[in-house]
C-alpha positions in Angstrom: 39.2 8.5 -14.8 36.8 6.6 -17.6 37.4 7.0 -21.1 33.5 7.4 -21.3 34.2 10.7 -19.0 37.0 12.2 -21.1 34.6 11.4 -24.2 31.9 13.3 -22.4 34.2 16.3 -21.6 35.4 16.3 -25.2 32.1 16.6 -26.6 30.8 19.3 -24.2 34.3 21.5 -26.0 33.0 20.7 -29.2 29.4 22.4 -28.3 31.3 25.0 -26.7 33.6 26.0 -29.4 31.8 24.6 -32.5 34.8 22.6 -33.4 34.5 21.3 -36.9 35.3 17.5 -35.8 35.2 14.8 -39.1 32.8 12.4 -36.8 30.7 14.9 -35.7 30.1 17.9 -38.4 26.9 17.8 -40.6 25.5 20.1 -42.9 23.7 23.1 -41.7 20.2 22.6 -40.4 20.6 18.9 -40.2 20.5 16.6 -36.9 24.2 15.0 -35.9 24.3 11.6 -34.6 27.3 11.2 -32.1 28.7 8.3 -32.7 32.1 6.5 -31.3 33.8 3.4 -30.0 30.7 2.8 -27.6 27.7 3.5 -30.1 24.9 1.2 -29.3 22.6 0.6 -32.6 20.6 3.3 -32.0 23.8 5.9 -32.0 23.4 6.9 -28.5 25.9 5.9 -26.2 25.6 2.7 -24.1 25.8 4.9 -20.9 23.2 7.2 -21.9 20.1 6.2 -23.6 18.6 8.1 -26.6 17.0 11.5 -25.8 18.5 11.5 -22.2 19.0 15.4 -21.8 20.5 14.9 -18.5 23.0 12.8 -20.1 23.7 13.4 -23.4 24.7 17.2 -24.3 23.4 17.3 -27.9 20.0 16.0 -26.6 17.0 18.6 -27.3 15.1 20.0 -24.0 11.7 18.3 -25.7 11.4 14.8 -26.1 7.8 13.8 -26.3 6.4 13.3 -29.5 7.9 14.1 -32.8 10.7 15.8 -30.7 11.8 12.3 -29.0 15.5 11.1 -29.7 15.9 14.9 -31.4 19.4 16.2 -31.0 20.6 19.7 -31.7 20.8 20.9 -35.2 24.7 22.3 -36.4 23.7 25.5 -38.1 26.8 27.9 -39.6 29.4 25.2 -37.7 27.7 25.8 -33.7 24.9 23.4 -32.2 21.7 25.0 -31.7 22.2 26.6 -28.0 18.2 25.9 -27.7 16.3 23.7 -30.1 13.9 24.9 -32.8 12.4 23.1 -35.8 16.0 23.0 -37.3 16.4 20.4 -34.8 12.8 18.8 -34.6 12.0 18.2 -37.7 9.4 18.9 -40.1 6.4 17.4 -38.4 7.2 19.9 -35.2 4.8 22.9 -34.4 5.4 25.3 -31.5 1.9 25.8 -31.0 -0.2 22.3 -32.4 -2.6 23.3 -35.3 -2.5 20.1 -37.1 -4.8 16.9 -37.0 -2.2 14.6 -38.4 -2.2 11.7 -34.9 1.0 13.2 -34.0 2.4 15.3 -30.8 3.5 17.9 -33.4 4.5 20.9 -30.4 5.9 17.9 -28.1 3.8 18.3 -24.9 3.2 14.8 -24.3 -0.7 15.8 -25.6 -1.5 14.2 -29.2 -4.3 16.6 -31.4 -5.5 18.6 -28.4 -8.9 20.3 -28.6 -8.9 24.5 -28.3 -11.6 26.3 -26.4 -11.7 30.2 -27.3 -14.2 32.9 -26.9 -15.7 33.8 -30.3 -17.3 37.5 -29.0 -19.8 38.7 -26.8 -23.7 38.3 -27.8 -26.7 40.5 -27.3 -28.6 36.8 -26.4 -30.1 35.3 -25.6 -31.0 33.5 -28.7 -34.4 31.8 -28.6 -34.2 30.8 -32.5 -31.2 28.7 -33.8 -28.6 30.2 -34.8 -27.0 28.8 -38.4 -23.4 28.2 -39.9 -21.8 27.8 -43.0 -18.2 27.7 -44.6 -17.1 29.6 -47.6 -13.9 29.8 -49.0 -13.6 33.2 -47.5 -14.2 31.8 -43.6 -16.8 30.7 -41.3 -20.2 32.4 -41.2 -22.3 32.4 -38.1 -26.0 34.5 -37.9 -27.9 35.2 -34.8 -31.3 36.6 -35.2 -32.7 39.2 -32.5 -34.1 42.1 -33.1 -32.6 42.0 -36.7 -29.9 39.4 -38.1 -26.3 39.5 -36.9 -23.8 37.6 -39.1 -20.4 37.1 -37.6 -17.4 36.2 -40.2 -14.6 34.3 -38.5 -11.8 32.6 -39.9 -11.1 29.0 -39.7 -9.6 29.3 -36.5 -12.8 30.6 -35.2 -11.3 34.2 -35.0 -13.7 37.0 -35.1 -12.8 39.0 -38.4 -16.0 41.7 -38.8 -19.6 41.4 -38.7 -22.8 42.4 -40.9 -26.2 43.5 -39.8 -29.6 42.7 -41.5 -32.2 45.0 -40.2 -35.8 44.1 -40.6 -38.5 45.7 -42.7 -39.8 47.6 -40.3 -36.5 50.2 -39.3 -35.9 50.2 -43.3 -39.8 50.6 -44.5 -43.4 52.0 -43.8 -44.8 48.6 -42.8 -46.0 47.3 -39.0 -43.4 46.5 -36.8 -43.2 42.7 -36.8 -40.7 40.1 -35.0 -37.8 38.4 -36.4 -38.6 34.6 -36.7 -35.9 32.8 -37.7 -32.8 33.1 -40.1 -30.8 30.5 -41.9 -27.4 31.3 -43.7 -27.6 29.3 -47.4 -25.5 28.4 -50.2 -26.7 29.6 -53.5 -25.6 29.8 -57.1 -25.1 33.6 -57.0 -22.9 33.1 -53.7 -23.9 33.6 -49.9 -27.3 34.2 -48.8 -29.3 35.0 -45.9 -33.2 34.0 -45.8 -35.0 35.1 -42.7 -38.7 35.5 -41.6 -40.8 37.4 -39.5 -44.3 37.5 -37.9 -46.3 40.1 -36.0 -46.6 40.4 -32.4 -47.4 37.9 -30.1 -46.9 35.7 -33.3 -49.8 37.5 -35.1 -50.2 37.6 -39.3 -48.6 38.3 -41.8 -45.8 35.8 -42.1 -43.4 36.8 -44.5 -39.7 35.2 -45.8 -37.0 37.3 -47.2 -33.9 36.4 -49.4 -30.8 38.9 -48.5 -27.6 38.5 -51.2 -24.4 38.6 -49.0 -20.9 39.4 -50.1 -17.6 37.4 -49.3 -17.3 39.1 -45.8 -21.3 38.4 -45.5 -22.0 42.0 -45.0 -25.6 42.3 -47.0 -25.3 44.0 -50.7 -27.1 46.9 -51.5 -28.6 48.3 -54.6 -28.2 50.7 -57.2 -29.5 53.6 -54.6 -27.5 52.1 -51.8 -30.3 50.1 -50.0 -30.6 46.8 -48.4 -30.9 44.0 -51.6 -33.5 42.1 -51.0 -36.1 40.1 -52.1 -39.9 38.8 -50.7 -40.2 35.3 -50.7 -43.2 34.5 -48.4 -46.2 36.8 -47.9 -48.8 34.5 -46.2 -51.5 36.6 -44.4 -52.3 33.9 -41.8 -50.5 32.7 -39.1 -47.3 31.6 -39.5 -44.6 29.7 -37.2 -41.7 27.4 -37.1 -40.0 28.4 -40.4 -37.4 26.1 -42.4 -35.2 26.9 -45.4 -33.6 25.1 -47.9 -31.9 25.7 -51.1 -31.5 23.1 -54.0 -28.3 21.2 -54.5 -27.5 23.8 -57.9 -28.4 26.6 -55.5 -31.3 28.3 -57.5 -34.4 27.4 -55.4 -35.6 28.2 -51.8 -37.8 26.0 -50.3 -39.8 27.5 -47.4 -41.7 25.2 -44.9 -44.1 26.9 -42.4 -46.9 25.7 -39.9 -49.9 28.0 -40.3 -53.4 27.3 -37.8 -54.7 28.2 -33.9 -57.1 27.0 -31.6 -59.2 29.6 -33.1 -58.5 29.4 -36.9 -58.1 25.4 -37.3 -56.7 23.2 -38.7 -53.2 23.0 -38.2 -51.0 22.4 -41.4 -48.0 22.6 -42.6 -47.1 24.6 -45.7 -44.7 24.6 -48.2 -43.7 27.0 -51.3 -41.0 27.5 -53.7 -39.3 30.4 -55.1 -35.9 31.4 -57.2 -33.5 33.7 -56.1 -35.4 36.5 -56.8 -38.3 35.6 -55.4 -40.5 34.4 -58.5 -43.0 31.9 -57.2 -42.4 28.4 -58.7 -44.6 26.8 -56.3 -47.3 28.7 -54.8 -48.1 27.8 -50.8 -49.3 24.1 -50.8 -50.6 22.1 -47.7 -47.6 19.2 -47.1 -49.0 17.9 -44.1 -52.3 18.4 -41.9 -52.3 16.9 -38.3 -55.3 15.0 -36.7 -57.4 16.6 -34.1 -55.9 18.0 -31.0 -51.9 17.4 -32.7 -50.2 20.0 -33.3 -47.7 19.7 -36.3 -43.9 21.6 -36.0 -41.9 21.7 -39.4 -39.0 19.8 -37.5 -36.1 20.2 -40.8 -36.5 20.6 -44.9 -33.9 19.0 -47.0 -33.7 19.1 -51.0 -32.2 15.8 -52.3 -29.9 15.2 -54.8 -32.4 14.0 -57.3 -34.6 17.6 -56.8 -37.1 16.1 -54.2 -38.2 17.7 -51.5 -38.0 15.9 -47.8 -39.6 17.5 -44.9 -40.0 16.0 -41.2 -42.7 16.7 -39.4 -43.2 16.8 -35.6 -46.9 16.0 -34.2 -47.2 17.1 -30.8 -49.9 15.8 -28.7 -51.8 17.3 -25.9 -50.3 17.3 -22.2 -47.2 15.8 -22.9 -48.4 12.5 -24.4 -45.6 11.7 -26.9 -44.4 13.0 -30.3 -44.8 11.2 -33.8 -42.4 12.4 -36.0 -43.9 12.4 -39.8 -41.3 12.2 -42.9 -42.4 12.5 -46.3 -40.9 13.3 -49.8 -42.2 15.8 -52.4 -41.5 16.2 -55.7 -40.6 19.6 -57.6 -44.1 20.5 -57.6 -44.6 19.6 -53.7 -46.8 16.8 -54.6 -46.5 13.4 -52.4 -44.3 11.1 -53.5 -44.1 7.4 -51.9 -45.6 6.6 -48.6 -45.1 8.5 -45.3 -43.3 7.2 -42.6 -43.6 8.0 -38.7 -42.2 7.6 -35.6 -43.3 7.3 -31.9 -41.2 8.9 -29.6 -41.7 10.5 -25.7 -42.2 14.6 -25.9 -39.7 16.9 -27.7 -38.3 15.0 -30.7 -36.6 18.1 -32.4 -36.0 16.0 -35.5 -33.5 16.6 -38.1 -32.5 16.2 -41.6 -28.7 15.2 -42.9 -27.3 14.6 -46.2 -24.2 12.4 -46.2 -23.9 13.1 -50.2 -22.8 10.5 -53.1 -20.1 8.3 -51.0 -23.2 7.2 -49.0 -25.3 5.6 -52.2 -27.8 7.4 -53.8 -30.1 10.3 -53.3 -32.6 8.0 -51.5 -30.2 6.2 -49.7 -27.6 9.3 -48.2 -30.1 11.0 -46.3 -30.3 10.4 -42.2 -32.8 11.4 -39.8 -31.8 12.2 -36.3 -34.6 12.6 -33.2 -34.2 13.0 -29.7 -36.3 10.6 -27.7 -36.7 9.5 -23.7 -36.8 5.7 -22.8 -36.7 4.0 -19.8 -36.7 2.9 -16.9 -34.4 4.0 -16.1 -35.4 7.1 -18.5 -32.2 8.0 -20.7 -32.2 11.0 -22.8 -31.0 9.7 -26.5 -30.2 10.8 -29.9 -31.4 8.4 -32.6 -30.0 8.2 -36.0 -32.4 6.3 -38.8 -30.6 5.4 -42.0 -32.3 4.0 -44.8 -35.6 6.3 -44.3 -36.9 4.9 -47.7 -35.9 1.0 -47.2 -37.4 0.4 -43.5 -34.5 1.8 -41.4 -35.0 2.3 -37.7 -33.5 4.3 -35.3 -30.0 3.4 -33.9 -28.9 4.8 -30.5 -25.8 7.6 -30.4 -25.5 9.9 -27.5 -27.2 9.1 -24.4 -27.4 10.9 -21.1 -29.6 10.2 -17.5 -32.7 11.8 -16.4 -32.7 14.5 -15.8 -30.4 15.9 -18.2 -31.6 17.1 -21.9 -29.7 16.7 -24.8 -29.6 19.7 -27.5 -27.8 18.3 -30.1 -26.5 19.3 -33.9 -25.0 17.3 -36.4 -22.5 17.7 -39.5 -21.6 15.8 -42.7 -18.5 15.2 -43.0 -17.4 14.0 -46.4 -20.3 11.2 -46.0 -19.4 10.4 -42.1 -22.2 11.8 -39.9 -20.6 13.9 -36.8 -22.6 14.8 -33.2 -22.1 17.8 -30.9 -24.3 17.6 -28.0 -25.1 19.8 -24.6 -26.2 17.4 -21.6 -28.4 20.6 -20.0 -29.2 20.0 -16.4 -30.5 22.7 -13.9 -30.6 22.2 -10.0 -33.9 23.7 -9.3 -33.1 23.7 -5.4 -30.1 26.1 -6.1 -30.4 29.8 -6.0 -30.6 30.9 -9.6 -27.1 33.3 -10.0 -28.3 36.9 -9.9 -31.9 36.0 -8.9 -32.3 35.7 -13.0 -34.4 32.6 -13.0 -33.4 32.1 -16.8 -30.1 31.6 -15.5 -28.3 28.3 -13.6 -28.5 26.0 -16.3 -25.2 24.0 -16.5 -23.8 21.3 -19.2 -21.1 18.7 -20.5 -19.9 19.5 -24.2 -19.8 16.2 -25.8 -19.0 15.2 -29.7 -19.2 12.1 -31.0 -18.4 10.6 -34.6 -19.5 8.0 -36.3 -18.3 4.4 -35.8 -16.2 6.0 -32.7 -17.2 6.6 -28.9 -18.8 10.2 -27.3 -16.0 12.3 -26.4 -16.5 15.0 -23.5 -14.8 18.2 -25.0 -16.1 20.9 -22.1 -12.8 23.2 -21.5 -12.1 22.8 -18.1 -13.5 20.3 -15.2 -16.2 23.1 -14.9 -19.6 22.6 -16.4 -20.6 25.2 -18.7 -23.1 28.0 -17.4 -26.1 28.5 -19.6 -28.7 30.4 -20.3 -32.4 28.6 -20.4 -32.6 29.0 -24.6 -28.8 28.0 -25.2 -30.5 24.8 -26.8 -28.3 24.7 -29.5 -24.8 23.5 -31.4 -23.7 24.4 -34.4 -20.9 22.3 -36.1 -18.7 23.1 -39.1 -15.8 21.3 -40.7 -12.8 23.5 -40.5 -10.3 21.8 -42.2 -9.2 18.3 -43.0 -9.9 16.4 -39.6 -10.7 19.7 -37.9 -14.0 20.5 -37.0 -15.6 23.2 -34.9 -18.4 23.5 -32.5 -20.1 26.7 -30.8 -22.5 27.3 -28.3 -23.7 30.3 -26.1 -22.7 30.3 -22.5 -24.1 33.0 -20.4 -23.7 34.5 -16.6 -25.2 37.1 -14.8 -22.2 39.6 -16.7 -23.6 38.4 -20.1 -23.8 36.2 -22.9 -20.8 34.9 -25.2 -20.0 32.7 -28.3 -17.5 30.2 -27.2 -16.0 27.8 -29.7 -14.3 24.1 -29.4 -11.6 23.3 -31.9 -10.9 19.2 -32.1 -9.4 16.8 -34.2 -11.6 14.3 -35.8 -10.3 10.3 -35.8 
């Protein structure tokens, strides 16, 4: 028999007996490299390549990623019968959680995405939910007949829920309808600002601020009642409210649309209050739209120089196209500089994103995002406009073919723009699930990071089942190089808040 054969037999005996050979003994918890007369330059034998578990009795079971070349550690005089992190090293994880560009669990996949079901929801939610991360976790607000606040950890696992009930369930006031809600960061901590209007969009339009505790539950007053501060009491038509706080978190800006066909003109109003509802700037007209055009507030942002930036979408009749209008206002909501406008197809859905000081001064760091349809061959795009106040024009990011529609979310991550979107589609020739005409929409979930190509993040080969009003994606940074995208799926059994956690470049 060959010398190689007897050497292999000797090594096997050592593994079984834990023999303490001076050539092979190592400190506990260390990986031992087996050498010998026939050892190659990498420490393995010439007959068996490194990491070949079929011929090397010390080779670990896993040999991909950070486990490549791993050999069994000697622990208390015996080799590990099954390799653990002692053998695989400090970068090893039995279930991969890090976003470090390594295959930490050695399954051949580097930095995989993770899909999860967060919770069932009462949905559908026609108004867009909001999301905000604090030191205590990730919070999501979902408004319906009341506002439900979800408290999640950074793995997007539900930790608890809170509810803000509507005034007509607590006070002697006429029954109304919840219009919108948004989680905001203030100098006093987490807060919810929500708005209501009367039935069938009738007046009055009102907005309130509710302070929340560290777990997202509403704070209460001395008598145990809900602590709530009225911000707006507008005794006329009010729709599409948008809310924002100042960089210092001491002021709240609320913007809304007013006017109807019966009570023209259509205008966009704005007001500023402190956190207790003290009016700092009384309701003031920010935009007035031309005849037969209806303005819809798209977004509001308080810049780092305390100016207020408002994006409005002027809709023309009969789907003739949209005009996105953009303007700055000072702390008194008086106009600053010239108004900018962009002509787009219907459904522009403008959003504002503040990238922060790493992208320049207060007038250089804001971005405008818009949705458009161009053709032929007619595709739906998300366009990003930088240098808003020095002539910047739209740059196309995501793009899907007709008849798909893009519903998108955006995240500013330490000066980097990240997008996520649903490419939505419905086959109108197919019967609706359960006969419900609001079901039957499907979509793929996509993400894109600035400077990189889009990535399909849909969990599995099947498209996501959607409700007609699943027209949003929430995004939040969870950890260094890790982002969460949340969305709503719906079937005949009900609706759920689902999530995908993924690593960024």
